[in-house]
C-alpha positions in Angstrom: 0.0 0.0 0.0 1.4 3.3 -1.0 1.3 4.9 2.5 3.4 2.2 4.1 0.5 0.2 5.5 1.6 -3.5 6.0 -1.5 -5.0 7.6 -5.1 -4.0 7.4 -8.3 -5.3 8.9 -11.7 -4.1 7.6 -15.2 -4.5 9.2 -17.8 -4.4 6.5 -21.0 -3.0 8.0 -24.0 -5.2 7.3 -26.3 -4.0 4.6 -29.9 -5.0 4.3 -28.8 -7.4 1.6 -26.1 -9.1 3.8 -27.6 -8.6 7.2 -29.2 -12.0 7.2 -32.7 -13.4 7.0 -35.3 -11.5 9.1 -32.7 -9.0 10.4 -30.5 -11.6 12.1 -26.8 -10.6 12.1 -24.8 -12.4 9.4 -21.7 -14.4 10.4 -18.7 -12.5 11.6 -16.4 -14.5 9.3 -18.2 -13.0 6.3 -17.8 -9.4 7.6 -14.1 -9.1 8.5 -11.4 -8.9 5.9 -7.6 -8.9 6.4 -5.0 -7.8 3.9 -1.2 -7.9 4.0 0.9 -5.8 1.7 3.9 -7.3 -0.2 7.4 -6.4 1.1 10.8 -6.5 -0.4 12.7 -9.6 0.6 15.3 -7.4 2.4 12.6 -5.9 4.7 10.6 -9.1 5.5 12.5 -10.4 8.6 12.3 -7.1 10.5 8.7 -6.6 9.5 7.7 -10.1 10.3 9.1 -9.8 13.9 7.4 -6.4 14.5 4.1 -7.7 13.1 4.2 -10.8 15.3 5.1 -8.9 18.4 2.9 -5.8 18.1 0.4 -5.8 15.3 -1.0 -9.3 15.4 -1.9 -9.2 19.1 -3.6 -5.9 18.4 -5.4 -7.4 15.4 -6.7 -10.3 17.6 -7.9 -7.8 20.2 -9.6 -5.7 17.5 -11.5 -8.7 16.1 -12.5 -9.8 19.6 -13.8 -6.3 20.2 -15.9 -6.5 17.0 -17.5 -9.7 18.3 -18.7 -7.8 21.4 -19.3 -4.4 19.9 -22.7 -2.7 20.3 -25.1 -2.5 17.4 -24.3 1.1 16.7 -20.6 0.3 16.1 -21.4 -2.7 14.0 -23.6 -0.8 11.6 -20.7 1.4 10.4 -17.8 0.2 8.3 -14.5 0.3 10.1 -10.9 -0.4 9.4 -7.6 -0.5 11.3 -4.2 -0.4 9.5 -0.6 -1.0 10.8 2.8 0.1 9.5 6.3 -0.2 10.7 7.8 2.4 13.0 11.4 1.4 13.7 11.3 -2.0 15.3 7.7 -1.6 16.3 4.4 -0.8 14.6 1.9 2.0 14.7 -1.7 1.9 13.8 -4.6 4.1 12.6 -8.3 3.7 12.7 -10.7 4.6 9.9 -8.1 6.5 7.8 -7.0 8.8 10.6 -3.3 9.6 10.9 -1.0 6.9 12.3 -0.5 7.0 16.1 
């Protein structure tokens, strides 16, 4: 991704067409998407370590929070993105600046 994003998770808000029969919430597995950007081979080892140590635990926590989110949160599309910051990662929510 052109802005340095390495990992991204997207929550696709349910629409009437994918919200399920009779208004029942559709399966979470059909509503969360995860993308990983390609890296140069020279950058992979450092990025892999940072993603494992920082971004992946945050990704797991984010998905867990989605499973317990209130209806108002669920009805809006969301995304979180991570990029490298030295030996760590930083993230941003919904296209806001990286923190």
